[in-house]
TORKEMAR-914852 format. One line per field, with one value per residue (C-alpha): residue number from 1; x, y, z. Coordinates in steps of 0.1 Angstrom, whole numbers, plus 5000, padded with zeros to 4 digits. Layout:
<nodes>
n	NUM / ...
c1	X / ...
c2	Y / ...
c3	Z / ...
</nodes>
This chain:
<nodes>
n	1 / 2 / 3 / 4 / 5 / 6 / 7 / 8 / 9 / 10 / 11 / 12 / 13 / 14 / 15 / 16 / 17 / 18 / 19 / 20 / 21 / 22 / 23 / 24 / 25 / 26 / 27 / 28 / 29 / 30 / 31 / 32 / 33 / 34 / 35 / 36 / 37 / 38 / 39 / 40 / 41 / 42 / 43 / 44 / 45 / 46 / 47 / 48 / 49 / 50 / 51 / 52 / 53 / 54 / 55 / 56 / 57 / 58 / 59 / 60 / 61 / 62 / 63 / 64 / 65 / 66 / 67 / 68 / 69 / 70 / 71 / 72 / 73 / 74 / 75 / 76 / 77 / 78 / 79 / 80 / 81 / 82 / 83 / 84 / 85
c1	5005 / 5029 / 5052 / 5029 / 5002 / 5013 / 4986 / 4968 / 4966 / 4973 / 4943 / 4926 / 4939 / 4933 / 4891 / 4884 / 4910 / 4903 / 4937 / 4936 / 4969 / 4994 / 5016 / 5027 / 5007 / 5012 / 4991 / 5003 / 4979 / 4949 / 4915 / 4881 / 4869 / 4895 / 4923 / 4954 / 4977 / 5007 / 4999 / 5026 / 5009 / 5035 / 5059 / 5045 / 5034 / 4997 / 4984 / 4949 / 4924 / 4898 / 4869 / 4860 / 4818 / 4808 / 4833 / 4853 / 4857 / 4881 / 4912 / 4898 / 4881 / 4907 / 4912 / 4875 / 4871 / 4908 / 4891 / 4865 / 4881 / 4905 / 4873 / 4849 / 4887 / 4889 / 4853 / 4854 / 4883 / 4873 / 4903 / 4900 / 4904 / 4931 / 4918 / 4928 / 4909
c2	4996 / 5030 / 5015 / 5016 / 5035 / 5065 / 5095 / 5073 / 5071 / 5108 / 5119 / 5092 / 5111 / 5148 / 5140 / 5110 / 5119 / 5152 / 5165 / 5186 / 5199 / 5169 / 5170 / 5130 / 5099 / 5058 / 5036 / 5025 / 4996 / 4984 / 4964 / 4952 / 4987 / 5008 / 5018 / 5040 / 5065 / 5089 / 5121 / 5147 / 5185 / 5212 / 5199 / 5166 / 5137 / 5121 / 5092 / 5096 / 5067 / 5063 / 5044 / 5024 / 5017 / 4984 / 4961 / 4936 / 4901 / 4892 / 4891 / 4899 / 4932 / 4955 / 4965 / 4967 / 4988 / 5011 / 5010 / 5031 / 5051 / 5066 / 5066 / 5083 / 5109 / 5116 / 5127 / 5150 / 5166 / 5167 / 5144 / 5118 / 5081 / 5068 / 5047 / 5012 / 5023
c3	5002 / 5012 / 4981 / 4956 / 4969 / 4987 / 4962 / 4975 / 5009 / 5009 / 4987 / 5018 / 5044 / 5030 / 5018 / 5047 / 5080 / 5088 / 5076 / 5047 / 5046 / 5056 / 5031 / 5029 / 5044 / 5053 / 5061 / 5095 / 5108 / 5100 / 5120 / 5115 / 5125 / 5106 / 5091 / 5113 / 5094 / 5099 / 5082 / 5077 / 5090 / 5095 / 5094 / 5126 / 5120 / 5131 / 5132 / 5113 / 5120 / 5095 / 5099 / 5069 / 5058 / 5081 / 5101 / 5076 / 5089 / 5053 / 5041 / 5008 / 5020 / 5032 / 4986 / 4983 / 5005 / 5000 / 4967 / 4977 / 5003 / 4972 / 4948 / 4972 / 4990 / 4947 / 4944 / 4979 / 4960 / 4926 / 4912 / 4888 / 4899 / 4883 / 4862 / 4876 / 4903
</nodes>
């Protein structure tokens, strides 16, 4: 996630994580309820927790949910999503 989708993660944190001024972000963990991120805001690292749209119980659900979050973030920010998403 962090290596291949750094810009996607940043958009998610800006739009859904309450850190619109973030300059960088990375996923640090997850559980069945939310994804956990570290965002850089004004030179400081800030912990961000973004709940999934519903509880996740299977590994395969994670990718689908992150893609959903990315699309929602793009919509909120007025950014065109990548074709592969």
